[in-house]
C-alpha positions as a Markdown table, in Angstrom:
| # | Residue | x | y | z |
|---|---|---|---|---|
| 1 | Met | 3.1 | 16.9 | 13.8 |
| 2 | Leu | 0.6 | 18.0 | 16.5 |
| 3 | Arg | -0.2 | 14.4 | 17.4 |
| 4 | Phe | 3.3 | 13.7 | 18.6 |
| 5 | Arg | 4.0 | 14.8 | 22.2 |
| 6 | Gln | 7.8 | 14.8 | 21.8 |
| 7 | Met | 9.9 | 15.8 | 18.9 |
| 8 | Arg | 12.0 | 12.7 | 19.5 |
| 9 | Cys | 8.9 | 10.5 | 18.8 |
| 10 | Leu | 8.2 | 12.4 | 15.6 |
| 11 | Gln | 11.8 | 12.0 | 14.4 |
| 12 | Lys | 11.8 | 8.3 | 15.2 |
| 13 | Phe | 8.5 | 7.8 | 13.3 |
| 14 | Ala | 9.7 | 9.9 | 10.3 |
| 15 | Ala | 12.9 | 7.9 | 10.1 |
| 16 | Val | 11.1 | 4.5 | 10.0 |
| 17 | His | 8.4 | 5.8 | 7.7 |
| 18 | Ser | 10.9 | 7.1 | 5.2 |
| 19 | Ser | 12.8 | 3.8 | 5.1 |
| 20 | Val | 9.6 | 1.8 | 4.6 |
| 21 | Tyr | 8.2 | 4.3 | 2.0 |
| 22 | Asn | 11.4 | 4.3 | 0.0 |
| 23 | His | 11.5 | 0.5 | 0.1 |
| 24 | Phe | 8.0 | 0.0 | -1.2 |
| 25 | Asn | 7.5 | 3.2 | -3.3 |
| 26 | Gln | 8.1 | 2.3 | -7.0 |
| 27 | Glu | 7.1 | 4.9 | -9.5 |
| 28 | Arg | 4.3 | 2.8 | -10.9 |
| 29 | Ser | 3.7 | 5.1 | -13.9 |
| 30 | Leu | 7.1 | 4.2 | -15.3 |
| 31 | Tyr | 6.6 | 0.4 | -15.3 |
| 32 | Ser | 4.2 | -2.0 | -16.9 |
| 33 | Arg | 1.8 | -3.8 | -14.6 |
| 34 | Ala | 3.6 | -7.1 | -14.9 |
| 35 | Asn | 7.0 | -5.5 | -14.0 |
| 36 | Phe | 5.4 | -3.6 | -11.1 |
| 37 | Lys | 3.9 | -6.8 | -9.7 |
| 38 | Leu | 7.3 | -8.5 | -9.9 |
| 39 | Asn | 9.0 | -5.6 | -8.1 |
| 40 | Arg | 6.3 | -5.4 | -5.5 |
| 41 | Ala | 6.5 | -9.2 | -4.8 |
| 42 | Ala | 10.3 | -9.0 | -4.4 |
| 43 | Ala | 9.9 | -6.1 | -1.9 |
| 44 | Leu | 7.3 | -8.0 | 0.1 |
| 45 | Thr | 9.5 | -11.1 | 0.1 |
| 46 | Glu | 12.5 | -9.1 | 1.4 |
| 47 | Trp | 10.3 | -7.4 | 4.0 |
| 48 | Arg | 9.0 | -10.7 | 5.3 |
| 49 | Gly | 12.6 | -12.0 | 5.4 |
| 50 | Leu | 13.4 | -9.3 | 7.8 |
| 51 | Gly | 10.9 | -10.8 | 10.3 |
| 52 | Val | 8.5 | -7.9 | 10.2 |
| 53 | Ser | 4.8 | -8.5 | 9.8 |
């Protein structure tokens, strides 16, 4: 938190970070490797479809 000069910048970063984290975070321990890879590929495809690198 000390690296952000303004609280608004911190809040903006936290909002974007939580959206991305929630999109890509899949509780890996609950899935088989094959299922995890399928879910990860689907998330990346959707991410690329949004036009974000």
